[in-house]
N, C-alpha and C positions, 0 to 999 in steps of 0.2 A: 504495499499499501503505499502510496505516495506520503511523503511527510508534509509536502504542503499541496494545498487544494485547489489553489486559483492563483493568477497573477496577484492579484491584491494579497494574497497571503505572503506572497514573494516581497512584495513592498512592504507589508507590514512587518516582516523578519528582518528585511534590511534596515528598516527605522529602528528598531528596537537594539540594533547592532552600533549605531550612532554615528551619524554622519562625519564628524568629526573626532571619532574614537581613533587613537592612534598607539601603536605600540611598536615600535621600530624595530627590526629584525627580521630575520629570514626564516628562522626557526619553524615556524608555523607553516609557510609557504613551501619549505623543503620537505617537511613531513607530509603534507598534502600530495605532492607532485611524486613522492617514493611511490604511490600507489597506482600510477598512470605512466604510460609511454611518453617519452621525450615527442614533441611536436616534431613533426618531419619536414615542416617548411621552413624557410627563414624567418627571421624574426630581426625587425628593424626597429631600434630602439630610440627613441627620442627625449633627450636629458636637457636641462638648463632651468633658466629661472623664467624667462619671458619668450616667447613666440614658439612654445611645443606645439599648442594646439593648430596654431597655423601652419607650421612646418610639417607636422604629420599630414595635415589635410592636404597639403601641396602633394606630398611624395605619395599620398593613397590616390589622388585623382589622376597623377602621371602614371602610376603604376597600372592603374585600372584602363587609362586611354592605350596602354600597351597591350592590353588582352589578358591582365592577368587578373586573377579572383581575388578581391584583396579583404582582408580583416582589418578594422580600426578601432582602437580603443583609446577615448580619449575621457577626461575629465575637467571640471565637473561637469553637470549636467544642468540644464535651465529648468525643464518642467517635469521631464519624466527620465528616471534613470536609462531607458531603454536608447537615449540620445548617445550612450557612452560606448556602445558595441553596436558596429555596423560590418555587414558583409555586401562587397559591391556597392557602399554607397546607401545601403537600406538598413534600417532598424531591424532588429531581430522581432518576430511575433511574440505576443504574449505567451503562446503557446510554448515558443522554445525556451524561454525565460523560465517558466514554470517546470519546465521537464530539465532543463540544465541546472537550474537551483537545486532541485532534488537530488540530481547527480552529484553536485558539489556534497550536498548535506549527507549523501549515503557513503560519501568516501571517508575514511578515517581521517579524523582531523578538522574536516569540512564545518564541522560545528564549533570550532575555536578560532575561525578566523575573523578577522575586523571586518568593518563594512567595505574598505578599500581592497581587502587582499580578496573576500569573497567574490566582487564584482571582477577582479584580475582573473581568477580562475574560473569563473565563468565564461569570462571571454575568450580564455583560451580553449576551454572546453568546445564553445560554440565555433571557432576557428577550425577546430579539429574535425568536428561535427560535419561542418559545411565544406570540408574539404580546400581550404583557400591556398593560393600560391604563396602568399605572404604576408605576415602579420606585421602591421605596424603599431607598437605601444607606446603610449605617451607615459612617462613617467609620473608619479604623483609629486610630491613636495622634495624628494630627496634622490638620491643615486645608487649609491652600494648597498643601503638597507631597504631601497624601495621594492614593493612587492614585486613590479613588472622586471626586477632584475634577476629574479629565480631562474629567467630562460636561457642564460647564456645567449645574449642576442649575438648573431654575425656582424652586424654592424650597428654602429652607435653615432647616431647626431648629436652635437652639443650646439644648444642654442645659447643666446647671451648668457652669461652667469651675472647675477648681482644679488643684493642684498634685500632678502626676504625670508619669513619664516626663521628668524635670527634666533628666537628661544628654543628652536628645534636642531637646527644645522650649524648654528654658530654665527656670533656676531661681525665677523670679517669676511671680506671677499675670499681670502685664502682659505679659511675656514668652510665655508659653501663649497669653493672648487675642490677642496679635498673631498667632500662627501660626493659630489659630482661625478668626479673623477675614478671614484669606485665602482661605477658602472661599466667601466672597461674591462675587458677580457682577454685571456691571453692567447685565444684562437680568433679574436675579431678583428675588425678595421674599424678606425674612428675617424670622423671629419667635424670639423668645428667651425661655426661662423665666427663673426666678429668679437673679440673678448677684449675684456681689460689685460693690461701687461701681466698682472698679477695671477689672474685666471688663467690665461693661456700657459703660462709658466708651469703652473700645477698640471694642467690636462697634459703638455707635452713631457713633463717629468714621469707621470704616471706610465704614458705611451711607452717612453725608454725603457722604463723598468721592466714592463712587460715582454718589451720587443716586438710591438705591433705596430703595423702602418698607422701613422697619423698624419691626416692630411688639413689644410687650411681650404675652406670653401671657394676662396677667392683663386686658388691656384689650381682648382679641378673644373672651376664652370665660371664662364663670364656671367656679368650682370644681365638680369633676365629683362630684355626690351618688350618682349611681347604682353599683350593686356593681361592683366590679373583680375580673378574673382573676389580679390579681397581687398580694399581701398588701402590708400597709404604707400609713401615711399619707403616706410621701412617695412613693408610687406616684400619688397625686392630682395630684403637680405635674407628673409626666411625662406622667399623663393628659389633665392640663390643656393643656399644651403642644400634646401630638397633637391634640387637639380645636381649638385655636387653628390648627393649622397646616393641618388638614381644612378648617375653614372659609374660610380663606384660598385653599386649593386647589380648593375647590368654587366659589367665586367666580371663580377665574381662567378654569375649565375647564367651567363650565356645568354642574354637578352639584347636584341639588337636595339640599340637606341634610335627613336623615330621621331624628327623633327616637329612634324605636323600632330603627332600625339602628344609630347611634350608641350606645345604652344597651346592644344585644346585643353589639357590636362589643368594646365596653370589658369587658363580663363575659367572653367567650370569649376574649378574649387571654390567651396563656400563653407563656412563656418560664422556663426553669430557673433555679435558682440565685438567685432574688430571694426572700430570705425565705421559700424553699421548704420545707415541713414534710412529712418523710415518716417512715415508720416500718418498715424491713425486720424480716422475721421474726425474732425472737431478740433483737433491738436495742433501745435506749431510743428515744425521738423524737428527730429530728435536725432542725436549722433550717440550711439550706444557703444561704448569702448569699454572693456573691460580692465582697463589700467589700474592696478591696485599696489605699486609700488613706487617708490622715486625711480628707477631705469625706465618703467613703462610710463610714466607721466611725462618723463622729458620726452619719449619718441612722441607720445600724442601730443605735446605742446608743439612740438616741430612740425607736425602733420597739420594742425590747426592753421599756424602762420603759413607753411607752404599753400595753403587752400584760401587764405585770406580770411578764415573763420574766427569770429570774435561771438562766442556764446552770448546770448541776450539773458541765461540764468545757467544756472550749474545744479545738478542734482548728485550728491556724495554722500556716500558712508562707506566705511569698512569696516574690516574685522578689528576686533578690540587689541588682537596683537600685534596690529601694524604700527611702526613707529611713523608718528604725524609730522614730526619737526622737520623732516626733509621733503615732505611731500606737500605741506600747506602752503609754502611760498610759491610754488609752482602752480597749484590750484589756482590760489587767488590772483595769479599772473593770465588767466586765461580768458579772463572777461572781467568787465566792472559790474555786472548784474550780481542779483541776489543769488546764494547758494542754499539751496534746500536740502536739508539733512532728513531722511527719512529712517525709522526704524525698520529693522529686517528681522524676520523669524527665525533667527538662526542662533543657536546658544552662543557661538563665538562673535556675534555681530556686536559693534560699538553701540553704546546708549546715544541714540541722535541728539539729546540734550549735551552728552560729554563733546561729541564731534563738533557740535553748532558752539559751545562754548570757546573750543579751541581755536576755531576758524575767526572767530569776532564778530563784530556788528553787522557784517553782510549776511550771516547765516541765520536760519530760522529750521527750528526742529518740527518734526513732523511724526504722528504716529506710524505709518507705514508711506509707502510709495502711492497708494491710491489717493492718499490725502495729499501729498506732497505736490502731486499733478493736477489736481482740481483748481486750483487757481489759474493754471496756465489753459485752462479749456476755452477755446474760442479766441486765443492768441494767436500771433504771429510769429515769426522771428525763429530763431535756433535754439535748443537748448540741449546741452550737454548733459549725460548720464554716464557716471563714472565710477571708479572707486573699490567694486567689488563684482567680481563674476555673478555673486549671489543678488548684489542689489538688480543687476541685468536680469536675473532669473525672475526677480518679482514683476519686471517689466512685461517678460514674455510670457508669464502668466496672466495677466492682463491681457495681451496681444498675441495669443499663441502662433496665429497665422504668418507671423514674420520670422519665425524659426525654418520654415521652409522644410518640414521634416518628411523624409519619405519612408512609407510602410514596405 
């Protein structure tokens, strides 16, 4: 008899695990996978601080346009956990989620997994079940001890490393880079996008210690000039890393790169919340961006200036563990209008009153996003929503049509 009876039972079980429950270490994952055959397909691991989701999405889209059956695991989700696991660009069915969730729980150790570990295992079982040709796994917050690192990926892509999750990973670029560098494996190949010198030195040192190939994306691939499905000049850096990764992958596995497929994959790639411009009926133009740390806000500010956009208002809040001191001057510099600080229904979310107090006189606290958006109804102009992917999740819950989900 199945342990869980419906997809809603699966959701309820994951909710009980706790979205933000963390217990770094690979012991539970290693015990779980001791009872399963290793995946027979190659695994591409995307690790870093910013740009992981975009880079993963570009790589998957290019691989799919080359005729490969793809598995993609990303996080977090906006409205439904089903967004996290896709095969050939489509979410798994609710029936697949139920069947695979029970398979996880019926495996010894399956009932000890954390929220993220449970979904990581379910994703890999799904990719094995569906017979994918390649699995693209976006790491969570870590590297060495991230649940996605248990699979010994053949190719690791490093997006820019910056200060984030300092209370877990360390308070310096060096410490965080040391953790991320731990995602490299002795039998793998690694490629990195642009890095701070300190982070680059750590990655390069780890690769040398392992004796593996270590490449810089700019030395493998030229800047991507074709249209991208994701807005922003900074996405060209993510696209270049994905192209470099794809070329290395193609060389490793005998795939003939096709320029037309490459261009089409870049143009059709889509992931919500990355300079995503939408306009719900009766509302102003919204720019949705998940920038949630200093590095990402710098990139966001650069893109706003590049496009000549000065928001008339900003909607902002973040997780309580974020360091606001470096973020707030950037936020205030985006525009001179009001800054609306809504509450978020997540246990780690900062209290809107605390965020508003830290920002200053321009800021107003609201109970939730719906309340914060109500004064904007019927107005014109441009409103920026940023600070947390979980804040964007609140928006997409109100307007799910903008997620462009495929069943």
